[in-house]
Structure formats: structure tokens, C-alpha cells
N, C-alpha and C positions, 0 to 999 in steps of 0.2 A: 879948741878950734873956734874960729869965727863962723857963725852960721849965716848963710845967705839964703835967699829964696830958692836959688837953684839947687842948693844942697839938701833941702828938706826931702825926706822920704816919708810919705804919708800912708801909714797903716791904719788910720782911724776907721775907715769903712770902705767897702767896695762901691759906695755911692759917690765918692769924690772924683771919679773918672770924668774926663772931658771928652766930648764927641770928637772922633777923628774926621779926617777929610771926607771919607766916603759917606759917613753919617751926615755931616753938614751939607754935603751936596744933595743927598736924598731929601733932607728937610727943605732945601731951597727950591727944589723942583716938584715938591709934593702937590698932587691934585687935591684940592680942598673944597669944602662946602660948609654950610652952617649945620653943625652937628646937633643943635637943639631943634631947629625948624624942620629940616628935611634930610638930614644925614650928611656925613662927610665920607666920600668914597674911600679915602685912605684909612680912616678909622674903621670902616666896615671891613676892609680887607684884613686889617690886623685882627679884628674880633673873630672873623671866620677862621683865620689861620691859627689863632690861639686856641679857639674852641677845639679844633681838630687835634692839635698837639696835646691838649690836656684831656682828651677823650670825653668831652662834654658837648651837648647839642648846641649851645649858644654861649656868647661871651659879651662882656661889656667893658670898654676901656674906662679907666678912672685915673685921675691925676696922681693918686698915691696909693700905696698898699694899705695904709691905715684907713683910708676911705673905703677901699674894697672890702676889708674885713668888717668895718662898721656897717656897711650896707648889708652884708651877709648876716651878721648877728642881729641887726635890727629886724630883718625879715624872718629869721628863724625863731626869735624869742618873743614871748609876750612879757609884759611887765611883771616882774617878780619870779620869772622862771630862773632856775639855776642851770648854769652850764659848767662843764668840766674841761680843763685844759692841762697839759703837762706843766709842772712847776716851772716858773720863770719863762713861760711862753710869752711871745711878743704881745699878744692880746691882753695878757695879765699885767705886764710891767712896763710896757713901752708905748702905750697908746692913751695915756693920760686918763685912764678910767672910763673911756668912752663906752666900753661894753656895758658898764653899769649905769653911767650917767646918761647916755643917749639911747642905747639899745635897751636899757631896762633890765639887764640880766644880772644875776647874782653869781659871781665867779667863784669857782672852787678848784684848787690845784690838785693834780695827781702826781704822786712821787715817781721818780725815774727808776723803778725797780727792775726793768728789763735791760737797762743800759742807759747811757747819756741821752736825755731827751725823750725816753721811751717808757711809758707805763706798761705793765702787763695786763692782759685781759682780765685776770683775777682782780687786780687793783681797780680797774675800771668798773667791773661788775659790782664790787663791794661799795664803790663810791656812789653808784646810782641811787641805791636805796629802794624801798618798796614803792610800787606804783599806786598802791591802794591805801596810802596813809591818811590820817585825818585831814580835813579840809584846810587846816591852818599850817600844814607843813609845806616845805618847798617842793616843787615839782622839778625834777631834772629832765630837761628836754633836748639838750644839745651837747655834743662832744666836739671840741675844737682842737684839732691836731696841728702840729707844725713840723714841716720837713723842707729843708734842714732846720734843726733847732739851734737858733742863734746863740742863746746864752749857754748852751751845752757845748759850744765850740764848733758849730756847724755840723752837728751830729746828724747822721743819716738814719732814717727809719727804713729798713728793707721792706720790699713789697709784701712778703708773707706776714710780717708783723703788722704792717699797716692793715692788710686785709682782715687779720684776726681782730684787731681793735674795731674796725668798721663793722664787722659782723656782730661782735659783742654789743656794740652800741645799738645796732638795728634790732637785735633780739630784745633789748631793754626798751625799745620804743623811742630811741633817741635819733635825732637828725645828726648829720656829720658835716662839719665845715673843715676844710684843710687850708691853713695858712701856708701856702707854698711860695712865699716870697722868694726863697732860694731853691725852688723845686728843680730848676735847671741844673744847679750844682749837684743835687741828690741824684738826678738822672745821669749826669755825666760820671759821677763817682761809681755808680752801679752799672754803667754801660747799658742803660735801659731807656726806652722812650718815656717821656714824662707821663703819658697816659697810664703806664704800668703802676704809677704811684698814686693814682686817684681812684682806684677801684672802690666802689661802695660809698663814695662821698656824695652829698647833695649839692655841694658847692666847693669851689677852690679859688683862691686868690693867688696870683703870681705877679712878680715884679720884673720890670725891664731895666730898672736903674740900679739894681744890685748885681754886680758882676758882669752883666751883659753890656753895660756901658751906655745905655740911653740916658739922656739928661732928666727925663720926666716920664712917669707912666707905669701903671699896673693894669691888671685885668681881673675881672671876676667872671668865672665860668660856671654854668649850671644849666638847668632845663630852660627851654624857651619861655615858659610861663614865668619862671622865677626871674629871668633876666628882664622881662617886661615890667615886672614889679620893681626890679632893681633900678631901672631907668628913672622911675618916679622918685625913688629914695635918693639917687644920685643928684637929681635936680634939687631936692629939698636941702641937701647938704652943700649946695653951691658948686657941684661938680659938672654942671651943664656947660661945657666949653663950646666955643663956636668953631673957628677954622682949625680944629685940633689935629687935622691931618698932618700939619707941620711936625707935631710931636709924635704922631703915630708912625710917620715915616722913619723916624729915628728908632722906634721900637721894632719895626720890621727889619731894619739893618741889624739891630741888636740880636734878634733871633738868628740871623745868619751867622753870628759870631759865637754861637753856643759852644762849638768845638774848642774855642780858645780857652774855655774853662779848665781844660786839662793842664795847661801851663800854670794857671793860678794854683791848682791843687799841688802840682809838683813844687812850685815855689814855696808854698806853705809847709810842705814836708821838709824841704831843705832848711827853711827858717827854724822849724821846730827842732830839727836835728842839731843845727848849729847852736841854738840856745841851750839845749840839753848838754852839749859838750862844754858849754861855759858855766854849767852848774845851775841853770834855771830849771824850775819845776814845770815841765811841759810833757804832754802826751802827743803821740803822733796824730795829726789831724786827719779827718776823713775827707774834708773839702778844703775851703780856703780861709778858715778861721783858726788861729792859734791862741789858746789861752795859757798864760804864764802865771803860775803862782809865785808871789813875792811876799816878803815880810811886811812891806808898807806900800800899798798900791799908789797912793798920792805921791809919795816921795819918788817912786820909780817912774811915774809919769813925768814928773818935773825933770828928773835926771835924763830921761830919754829925750825930752824936748830940748834940753840944753845941748845935745849933740845932733840935733836936726832930725830926730826920729819922732814922728807924731803917732800917738796911740790913744786909746780910750779905755776906761775901766768897764768890766763886764763880769757879773757874777762873782765879785770879790777878787778878780784877777786882772791882769793887764791883757787887753785884747789886741792882737795884730791881725789885720785882714789883708790878704793879698788880692790883687786885682790887676786889670789889664794895663794900668799905668805904672805898675811896679815890675821891673824886669828881674831876671835872674841875676844880673850884675848888681842891681839895687839890693837884692837880698844879701849878696856877699859883702857889699859896702856896709850895710847895716850891721851885720855880724862883726865886721872888723872894727867899726866904731864902738860897739858895745864891748868887745874884747879889750880894746885899748883904753876906754874911758871908765867902764863900769864893772868889768869882770873882777 
């Protein structure tokens, strides 16, 4: 077939979405101010709403999720501190080593022995090590969780397992940061409020441009004292934006669209079902990410591209991500193309 721009079905990420008319209109009419000098009213509204949704006292808007995570880790860690995170977590493999390079932490992965993306409390307890070791040994001071876990196929950590991990960390004297870039997906899959998934954490990052459809923006939520310190760190990293209410307005509309994630999850399940029927190695997704095991990832990526299906590699597999700009009709079209050309 001859591929045209209109024929491309883009499964690379849920960050490729474009703002709809309602979101663009909200951006155009947003009330704004200088968010560095004396605050932007729309940003403040977003921060207050986000803090309430995430069950935290305060929140801080950031341009990206990577910045939100870096701010949190920079404040939680002292140079040379060791921190733990589930294997293949975003902070370990997708943030260019900033946790070590800029935040000064020594990362250590935890195996997924409780299920995809989830270590058991026993594994966490064993990884912490003694608190009274010799002065020249690493001190483990932070646990960084991820929900949903991207590289594990959008896997969800249920609230009781999250609470057990947070409690185990606290017993060992660790602080807890949650990378909740897709916490909205986890909450939707579990039919729970997002705050039910932040119990026991000291800070949580969440993203508005993954799945919810905003063009830019994340948030870091924590105590009021922590957020005051976070503002200074954000400024140091170049995140002090001016009339950013234009962007915050899009994030507010994005929050109003959270219920739409149900459709993305349904589309992901249909895609996985169809790929399995065609002989692909896939498991039923919990949210909007489908990981397909193939013999040769790069060759599969090229073959899919040739029929107008855009994907990316993840964890040694081909990753398909459903989102608001991919319809149920697009899912059936993609499956038909694969059946015709590649099956």
C-alpha cells in the first residue's frame, strides 16, 4: 500500500495527542500572570486542584514529568545516597541518568517478584541493607515507585500493595516518591480516586500530557514546606515559566477528560486480543500499553512503519500505546493491515 500522512496510525506514545477545540479555547481565554514574580492564577488553580486529587497538601506545576521527578529526587537525596526503584522504572532508564548526575543518588533496581512492575515488601526490605553499617557504605534513603509502570506494559500497582511497600520503606527509615506519570490510568483501571494510590508517599509526580491530552505539563505534589523548596529547585533547573496559565488551562481541561481513559483501555484490550489472534506474543493489558514480543524488534518496527503503523521499542518488545487520538475504528484498521501484510 502507499502510505500517506492521513493513513498513519500512531501508537508510539500517548504524548502524541493534539489539543482539541475545547482545550485550545481554554488556552486562548486563560487568565494569566507572571508565575515567577507574583504567580499565575490559572497555574494556582491547577496546583490546588491537583493537590486535592492526589491527596497532598500542595502542588507545583512543572513543564515536564522528568523535571518533576528530578526536583523530587534532588530534594530527597543527599550526594552519595542510594535509592531503590523497580527494575526498568522511568527514573532508572528514561531520564538520562539525571537521578545520579544531577540529584546525586546511586540507583539500585528492585526485581518484579510480586508481578509486573511490582517488588514484594520482602525484596524491598532485603535491598535496604543495615542502617548501622560502616561509614564508607552506601546509605539507602529513598524508595521511588512507579504507577503505572511504563516498561512493564502500563502495569498497575493496587492500593494494598502500594501501602505495604510504603509502610515497609517507612519502617526502614526511607522516604517515598511516587512517579505517577500515568496515575490517572491506574486510578481509572481500579475505579478509585488517585489519592487512594498515594497513601504513605512523601511526594508524587503526575503528568497531564500522557493520556489526558494536554500539550505540556506535569505536577509535583507534597507537603507545603517541600513544595516551597521545590519552587527554588524548579527555578534552578530553568522551569520558572512566566504566563504559564496558557498551558495550565490545557491541563485543567485534561483533568476534565480523565473518564475518557476508559476508552483507551478498552482499545488496548481489543488491540492485544487481535494481535494474539494473529499469533503475536501479547498479554492482556491493564491500562493503555500493549507490549508485543517478537523475534526481531527492529525488523518489526520497520515492517509496521511500512504499513503506516508507528510504534516504539520498550523492554525488548514492540510497544503500542492507545490514546485519545486513536479510535476503535483505528484499532480495527491497524489489525487488518497487520493481518494482510505481516501475519
